[in-house]
BAZARO-310909 format. One record per residue (C-alpha): residue number from 1; residue in three letters; x, y, z. Coordinates in steps of 0.1 Angstrom, whole numbers, plus 2048, in hexadecimal, padded with zeros to 3 digits. Example, Ala and Ser with C-alpha at 12.3 -4.5 7.8 and 13.67 -1.06 7.14 Angstrom:
2
BANU num residu   X   Y   Z
BANU   1    ALA 87B 7D3 84E
BANU   2    SER 889 7F5 847
//
This chain:
330
BANU num residu   X   Y   Z
BANU   1    MET 800 800 800
BANU   2    SER 80F 821 7F5
BANU   3    GLU 811 83A 812
BANU   4    SER 80B 857 7FA
BANU   5    ASN 7E8 848 7F2
BANU   6    VAL 7DD 842 816
BANU   7    VAL 7C1 85A 81F
BANU   8    LEU 7B9 84C 841
BANU   9    ASN 7D1 83A 859
BANU  10    VAL 7C2 82D 87A
BANU  11    GLN 7DA 81D 892
BANU  12    GLN 7D2 80C 8B3
BANU  13    LEU 7B2 81F 8B9
BANU  14    HIS 7A3 81B 8DC
BANU  15    THR 782 82C 8E3
BANU  16    SER 771 829 906
BANU  17    PHE 752 835 918
BANU  18    LYS 750 83E 93C
BANU  19    THR 736 82B 950
BANU  20    ASN 72D 827 975
BANU  21    SER 745 80A 977
BANU  22    GLY 762 81D 965
BANU  23    TYR 76D 820 942
BANU  24    VAL 763 804 929
BANU  25    GLN 773 800 907
BANU  26    SER 75C 800 8EA
BANU  27    VAL 778 7FF 8D0
BANU  28    LYS 79A 7EF 8D8
BANU  29    ASP 7BA 7EF 8C3
BANU  30    VAL 7AA 7F5 8A1
BANU  31    SER 7C2 7FC 884
BANU  32    PHE 7BC 7FF 85F
BANU  33    GLN 7C4 816 841
BANU  34    VAL 7AF 822 824
BANU  35    GLN 7BD 82E 803
BANU  36    LYS 7B1 847 7EA
BANU  37    GLY 794 839 7D6
BANU  38    GLU 791 81A 7EC
BANU  39    THR 772 80E 7FD
BANU  40    LEU 777 7FD 81F
BANU  41    ALA 759 7EA 82D
BANU  42    ILE 757 7E6 853
BANU  43    VAL 73F 7C9 85B
BANU  44    GLY 733 7B9 87A
BANU  45    GLU 714 7B5 890
BANU  46    SER 705 7D2 8A4
BANU  47    GLY 71B 7DA 8C1
BANU  48    SER 73B 7D0 8AF
BANU  49    GLY 749 7F4 8B1
BANU  50    LYS 744 7FE 88C
BANU  51    SER 732 81F 892
BANU  52    VAL 747 828 8B0
BANU  53    THR 766 824 89A
BANU  54    ALA 756 83B 880
BANU  55    LEU 74C 855 899
BANU  56    SER 770 854 8A8
BANU  57    ILE 77E 85C 885
BANU  58    MET 764 878 881
BANU  59    GLY 76D 887 8A3
BANU  60    LEU 749 883 8AF
BANU  61    ILE 750 86F 8CE
BANU  62    GLU 740 883 8EA
BANU  63    LYS 743 880 90F
BANU  64    PRO 741 868 921
BANU  65    GLY 754 859 903
BANU  66    VAL 779 85F 8FE
BANU  67    ILE 794 853 8E6
BANU  68    GLU 7AD 845 8FF
BANU  69    LYS 7CA 83F 8E7
BANU  70    GLY 7D2 839 8C3
BANU  71    LYS 7D8 84C 8A3
BANU  72    ILE 7C0 858 888
BANU  73    GLU 7D3 868 86B
BANU  74    LEU 7C1 879 84E
BANU  75    GLU 7DC 87E 834
BANU  76    GLN 7F6 87E 850
BANU  77    VAL 7E3 897 866
BANU  78    ASP 7DD 886 888
BANU  79    LEU 7B9 88E 890
BANU  80    THR 7BD 884 8B4
BANU  81    LYS 7D5 8A1 8B9
BANU  82    ILE 7C0 8BE 8AB
BANU  83    ASN 7A6 8D3 8BE
BANU  84    ASP 781 8D5 8B7
BANU  85    LYS 783 8F4 8A2
BANU  86    GLU 79D 8E4 88B
BANU  87    TYR 787 8C4 889
BANU  88    ARG 769 8D8 87F
BANU  89    LYS 77D 8E6 861
BANU  90    LEU 784 8C2 856
BANU  91    ARG 762 8B3 85D
BANU  92    GLY 74B 8B8 83F
BANU  93    ASN 768 8C4 82A
BANU  94    ASP 783 8AA 82A
BANU  95    ILE 770 88F 83C
BANU  96    ALA 74A 889 83B
BANU  97    MET 731 870 847
BANU  98    ILE 710 862 83C
BANU  99    PHE 6FD 859 85B
BANU 100    GLN 6E7 83A 85F
BANU 101    GLU 6C5 84B 862
BANU 102    PRO 6C2 86A 84C
BANU 103    LEU 6A1 876 85C
BANU 104    THR 6B1 87B 87E
BANU 105    SER 6D2 888 86F
BANU 106    LEU 6C0 8A5 85C
BANU 107    ASN 6B3 8C3 86F
BANU 108    PRO 68C 8C3 86B
BANU 109    LEU 68C 8E9 870
BANU 110    PHE 6A1 8F2 852
BANU 111    THR 69C 8EC 82D
BANU 112    ILE 6B2 8D3 81A
BANU 113    GLY 6C3 8EF 806
BANU 114    ASN 6CB 902 826
BANU 115    GLN 6DB 8E4 836
BANU 116    ILE 6F1 8DB 819
BANU 117    ALA 6FA 8FF 811
BANU 118    GLU 707 904 834
BANU 119    ALA 725 8ED 830
BANU 120    ILE 72C 8FC 80D
BANU 121    LYS 72C 920 81A
BANU 122    LEU 741 916 839
BANU 123    HIS 75C 902 827
BANU 124    GLN 75D 912 805
BANU 125    GLY 756 936 80D
BANU 126    LEU 739 939 7F4
BANU 127    ASP 71D 952 7F8
BANU 128    THR 6F8 947 7FA
BANU 129    LYS 6F1 94A 7D5
BANU 130    GLN 70F 937 7CA
BANU 131    ALA 709 91C 7E5
BANU 132    LYS 6E5 917 7D8
BANU 133    VAL 6F2 910 7B5
BANU 134    ASN 70A 8F7 7C3
BANU 135    VAL 6F0 8E6 7D8
BANU 136    ILE 6D7 8E2 7BC
BANU 137    GLU 6F2 8D3 7A6
BANU 138    LEU 6FB 8BB 7C2
BANU 139    LEU 6D7 8B0 7C6
BANU 140    LYS 6D5 8A9 7A1
BANU 141    ARG 6F6 895 7A2
BANU 142    VAL 6E8 87E 7BC
BANU 143    GLY 6C9 877 7A7
BANU 144    ILE 6AF 88D 7B9
BANU 145    PRO 694 899 7A0
BANU 146    ARG 686 8BC 7A3
BANU 147    ALA 6A6 8C7 7B5
BANU 148    GLU 69B 8EB 7B5
BANU 149    LYS 67B 8E2 7C9
BANU 150    VAL 68D 8CA 7E0
BANU 151    TYR 6A5 8E6 7E9
BANU 152    TYR 688 8F8 7FB
BANU 153    SER 679 8D7 80A
BANU 154    TYR 67B 8CB 82E
BANU 155    PRO 689 8A9 837
BANU 156    HIS 667 89A 842
BANU 157    THR 658 8A0 81F
BANU 158    LEU 671 889 80E
BANU 159    SER 672 863 80C
BANU 160    GLY 68D 84E 81D
BANU 161    GLY 6A0 84A 7FC
BANU 162    MET 69F 86F 7F5
BANU 163    ARG 6AB 878 817
BANU 164    GLN 6C8 860 813
BANU 165    ARG 6D1 870 7F2
BANU 166    VAL 6D0 892 804
BANU 167    MET 6E8 884 81E
BANU 168    ILE 700 878 803
BANU 169    ALA 6FE 89A 7F2
BANU 170    MET 706 8AB 813
BANU 171    ALA 723 894 81A
BANU 172    LEU 732 899 7F7
BANU 173    SER 72B 8BF 7F5
BANU 174    CYS 74F 8C8 7FC
BANU 175    LYS 75F 8AA 7EA
BANU 176    PRO 76D 899 809
BANU 177    LYS 78C 884 808
BANU 178    LEU 77B 86A 81F
BANU 179    LEU 757 860 820
BANU 180    ILE 749 84B 83C
BANU 181    ALA 727 83A 834
BANU 182    ASP 716 82B 853
BANU 183    GLU 6FC 813 847
BANU 184    PRO 6F3 82A 829
BANU 185    THR 6D8 812 81B
BANU 186    THR 6C7 807 83C
BANU 187    ALA 6A0 806 839
BANU 188    LEU 6A1 80D 814
BANU 189    ASP 691 7F6 7FB
BANU 190    VAL 6A8 7E2 7E4
BANU 191    THR 6A2 7F9 7C6
BANU 192    ILE 6AB 819 7D8
BANU 193    GLN 6C8 806 7E9
BANU 194    ALA 6D7 7FD 7C7
BANU 195    GLN 6D3 821 7BB
BANU 196    ILE 6E5 82E 7DB
BANU 197    LEU 701 816 7D8
BANU 198    GLU 706 81D 7B3
BANU 199    LEU 706 842 7BB
BANU 200    MET 721 83E 7D5
BANU 201    LYS 736 82A 7BD
BANU 202    LYS 732 844 7A2
BANU 203    LEU 73B 861 7B9
BANU 204    LYS 759 84E 7C7
BANU 205    ASP 767 848 7A4
BANU 206    GLU 761 86C 79A
BANU 207    ASN 773 87C 7B8
BANU 208    ASN 78B 85F 7C2
BANU 209    THR 77B 860 7E5
BANU 210    ALA 785 847 7FF
BANU 211    ILE 766 836 80F
BANU 212    ILE 760 824 830
BANU 213    LEU 740 810 82D
BANU 214    ILE 730 804 84D
BANU 215    THR 716 7E9 847
BANU 216    HIS 706 7C8 852
BANU 217    ASP 6FE 7BF 82E
BANU 218    LEU 718 7A8 81F
BANU 219    GLY 707 7AC 7FD
BANU 220    VAL 710 7D1 7FE
BANU 221    VAL 733 7C8 809
BANU 222    ALA 738 7B1 7EB
BANU 223    GLU 72A 7CD 7D4
BANU 224    MET 73D 7EB 7E1
BANU 225    ALA 75D 7E1 7F5
BANU 226    ASP 781 7DE 7EB
BANU 227    SER 78C 7D2 80E
BANU 228    VAL 779 7C6 82D
BANU 229    ALA 77F 7CA 852
BANU 230    VAL 76A 7B2 867
BANU 231    MET 764 7C0 88A
BANU 232    TYR 758 7AD 8A9
BANU 233    ALA 755 7BA 8CD
BANU 234    GLY 769 7DA 8C6
BANU 235    GLN 786 7C9 8B3
BANU 236    ILE 78F 7C1 88F
BANU 237    VAL 78F 79B 88D
BANU 238    GLU 797 798 868
BANU 239    PHE 7A3 7AF 84C
BANU 240    ALA 7A8 7A7 828
BANU 241    ASP 79E 7B0 804
BANU 242    VAL 779 7A9 7FC
BANU 243    PHE 780 78C 7E5
BANU 244    THR 795 77A 800
BANU 245    ILE 77B 780 81B
BANU 246    PHE 75F 770 807
BANU 247    ALA 774 754 7F7
BANU 248    ASP 787 749 816
BANU 249    PRO 77D 758 837
BANU 250    LYS 794 74D 853
BANU 251    HIS 785 75A 874
BANU 252    PRO 768 746 881
BANU 253    TYR 754 766 885
BANU 254    THR 759 76F 861
BANU 255    GLN 74F 74C 857
BANU 256    GLY 730 74F 86C
BANU 257    LEU 725 770 85C
BANU 258    LEU 729 762 839
BANU 259    ASN 718 741 842
BANU 260    SER 6FA 755 84F
BANU 261    THR 6F5 766 82E
BANU 262    PRO 6DB 756 817
BANU 263    LYS 6E8 747 7F6
BANU 264    PHE 6D1 74B 7D9
BANU 265    TYR 6DE 72C 7C7
BANU 266    GLU 6D6 714 7E4
BANU 267    LYS 6B2 707 7E6
BANU 268    ASN 6A1 6FF 807
BANU 269    GLU 6BF 70E 819
BANU 270    VAL 6BF 70F 83F
BANU 271    LEU 6D0 72F 84A
BANU 272    GLN 6EB 72B 864
BANU 273    SER 6EE 744 881
BANU 274    ILE 70A 74D 89A
BANU 275    LYS 6FF 742 8BC
BANU 276    GLY 6FE 75C 8D8
BANU 277    THR 702 782 8D6
BANU 278    VAL 71E 79B 8D5
BANU 279    PRO 72B 7A2 8F8
BANU 280    THR 726 7C5 907
BANU 281    SER 744 7DB 90C
BANU 282    ASN 744 7D6 932
BANU 283    SER 73F 7B0 931
BANU 284    MET 75B 7A4 919
BANU 285    PRO 764 77F 91D
BANU 286    ILE 787 775 928
BANU 287    GLY 79D 76A 90C
BANU 288    CYS 791 76D 8E8
BANU 289    ARG 772 783 8E7
BANU 290    PHE 761 76B 8CF
BANU 291    ASN 767 74C 8E3
BANU 292    PRO 743 749 8F3
BANU 293    ARG 735 746 8CF
BANU 294    CYS 751 735 8BD
BANU 295    PRO 74C 710 8B2
BANU 296    TYR 772 70A 8B2
BANU 297    VAL 77A 718 8D4
BANU 298    THR 799 709 8E5
BANU 299    GLN 7A8 70E 908
BANU 300    LYS 7C0 728 8FB
BANU 301    CYS 7A2 73C 8EE
BANU 302    LEU 793 73C 911
BANU 303    ASN 7B3 74A 921
BANU 304    GLU 7C4 762 908
BANU 305    ASN 7B6 77C 8EF
BANU 306    PRO 7CA 778 8CE
BANU 307    SER 7DA 796 8BD
BANU 308    LEU 7D3 79F 899
BANU 309    LYS 7EC 78B 885
BANU 310    LYS 7F7 794 862
BANU 311    LEU 7FA 774 84C
BANU 312    ASP 811 770 82F
BANU 313    SER 7F3 773 818
BANU 314    GLY 7EF 797 824
BANU 315    ARG 7CF 792 837
BANU 316    GLN 7CC 798 85C
BANU 317    VAL 7BA 781 874
BANU 318    ARG 7B5 781 89A
BANU 319    CYS 7B1 75C 8A2
BANU 320    TRP 7C6 741 8B3
BANU 321    LEU 7BA 726 89B
BANU 322    VAL 7C8 738 87D
BANU 323    GLU 7EA 739 88F
BANU 324    GLU 7E7 714 897
BANU 325    GLU 7E0 70C 872
BANU 326    GLY 804 712 86B
BANU 327    GLU 800 731 855
BANU 328    THR 820 746 853
BANU 329    LEU 81B 765 868
BANU 330    VAL 82D 785 860
//
């Protein structure tokens, strides 16, 4: 991976939240890089730490949350070292986020045009008239019909798919270097979902934008991602390119996720499921965090939590069984 092409470099990120019983870690020792024009998918069940990782990158972790340690570099600028004012200059300009539920992310008291224009005027220094022209052009680019009318509309008057397109237009208004999309197609029907994904791919290709895609949908991952980080209980348990993940998953959790996905070519298929649930941040098991749900658990798994190992194939896996298979570790 060329260092000159790396947009985002996250190293050993630890994010915790203060509770009555002390600090509990929601994200522990997370590391990855994203290059220009690359789409990284972060997958895992609810409670795995995906959204907290994204909010940590955006600088939106509020008290009682805190980034305990780690490094988040956006083109070699360590975001953990800058103040709130400097972060606000970057947020929306160099780094943007599409939130999971657009209706709650848009302000119901302001028109669509007003909300998108605010970022354009703030970061690009345009006046109201120039910003309006840019907003209408953005709305047209994301496939919104009657853009001039939608400019004066309020969020509640639009459909879910239209609001999601507005969120994408807002996120891309300043042509960010990094776009984080947190479940961008949740609750949308399959037709609108396909349109949204196609729109994101088109805009990524046009602007060479790096994308972090957070999703539960492995079909979306197969369609969109170049590489995949599988998260479980606040840690990355497997990292590889998308073809390797789907063709040869190594971690039992990754295998479980793929096995629980319906396969259109198998008739009368009985879907598999992963037993149990993701542990909460204040009740992590001793040893490997996946051991209560793992079908291959050993005594070593019960006593020690494995580190993330880099195999000679280039992939990274956090599992004692992979080490015991005899793979050459770097």
